[in-house]
C-alpha angles and dihedrals in degrees: 000000000000091000091053090050090050090054088061101261116148121236090256091052092048090049090054093047093051097034093238133125121267089241090057090051091049092049095047096044089050088055090049092051090050093048091051092042093238136126108205148037090252091058089045090056090051093046094049091047090056094050096050 
């Protein structure tokens, strides 16, 4: 999910891709942001680029 977000997909597009609700995507991405200690998609892209 985080990788899809880092590729520029919207929450709605991610939800369609994974067959989940938009609310589920929002909740889980929020948890990912918290886990990584970040606050935005931009920071998520940077964080995932470093871990690859």
